[in-house]
C-alpha positions in Angstrom: 0.0 0.0 0.0 1.4 3.4 -1.0 1.1 6.3 1.3 -1.1 9.1 0.2 0.7 12.5 0.4 -1.1 15.7 1.1 -0.7 18.7 -1.2 1.2 20.4 1.5 3.8 17.6 1.7 4.1 17.6 -2.1 4.6 21.4 -2.1 7.2 21.1 0.7 9.1 18.4 -1.3 9.1 20.6 -4.4 10.4 23.6 -2.4 13.2 21.4 -0.9 14.2 20.0 -4.2 14.2 23.5 -5.8 16.6 24.6 -3.0 18.8 21.6 -3.6 18.8 22.3 -7.3 19.7 26.0 -6.7 22.7 25.0 -4.5 23.8 22.5 -7.2 23.6 25.0 -9.9 25.5 27.6 -7.8 28.3 25.0 -7.3 28.4 24.2 -11.0 28.6 27.9 -11.8 31.5 28.4 -9.4 33.4 25.3 -10.8 32.9 26.4 -14.4 33.8 30.1 -13.9 36.9 30.9 -15.8 38.7 32.3 -12.8 38.1 29.0 -10.9 39.3 27.0 -13.8 42.5 29.2 -14.2 43.1 29.0 -10.5 42.9 25.3 -10.4 45.2 25.0 -13.4 47.7 27.3 -11.8 47.6 25.3 -8.6 48.2 22.1 -10.5 51.1 23.6 -12.5 52.7 25.0 -9.3 52.3 21.6 -7.6 54.0 19.8 -10.6 56.8 22.4 -10.6 57.4 21.9 -6.9 57.5 18.1 -7.3 59.9 18.4 -10.3 62.1 20.8 -8.5 62.1 18.6 -5.4 63.1 15.6 -7.5 65.8 17.6 -9.2 67.2 18.8 -5.9 67.3 15.2 -4.5 69.0 14.0 -7.7 71.6 16.7 -7.6 72.2 16.3 -3.9 72.7 12.6 -4.4 75.1 13.2 -7.2 77.1 15.7 -5.3 77.3 13.3 -2.3 78.5 10.5 -4.6 81.2 12.7 -6.2 82.2 14.0 -2.8 82.5 10.4 -1.5 84.8 9.5 -4.4 87.2 12.4 -3.8 87.3 12.4 0.0 88.1 9.9 2.8 85.5 9.2 5.4 87.1 11.8 7.7 86.7 14.4 5.0 90.3 14.6 4.0 90.8 14.8 0.2 92.0 11.7 -1.7 95.0 13.2 -3.5 95.4 10.2 -5.7 92.0 11.1 -7.2 91.9 14.9 -6.9 95.3 15.6 -8.5 94.6 13.8 -11.9 91.2 15.5 -12.2 92.7 18.9 -11.3 95.4 18.4 -14.0 92.8 17.5 -16.6 90.7 20.5 -15.7 93.7 22.8 -16.0 94.6 21.3 -19.3 91.1 21.7 -20.7 90.9 25.3 -19.5 94.3 26.0 -21.0 93.3 24.5 -24.4 90.1 26.6 -24.4 92.0 29.8 -23.5 94.7 29.0 -26.1 92.1 28.3 -28.9 90.1 31.4 -28.1 93.2 33.5 -28.1 94.3 31.9 -31.4 90.9 32.6 -32.9 91.2 36.4 -32.1 94.4 36.8 -34.1 
């Protein structure tokens, strides 16, 4: 057996549903507003940039730590057997670059 509703109950139900619909339409209007869409996109990009920068920082930090470990002893003293050859190569490369740029100016 179905309940019989009074006209007042039906009218109250219609008013309640209209209010719910108005709230829903307001929410859709806010979500679809260009400023909201742009703000959401900016926040997403900023989050992605932050994550990428964080990953890059971690990778660089790890690489620097690895290189430092290869060229220093555990107590922090430099490993001359590794530092000196690298320094000589760096000086030679800088010298070649300086010589070739000087030669190019003549």
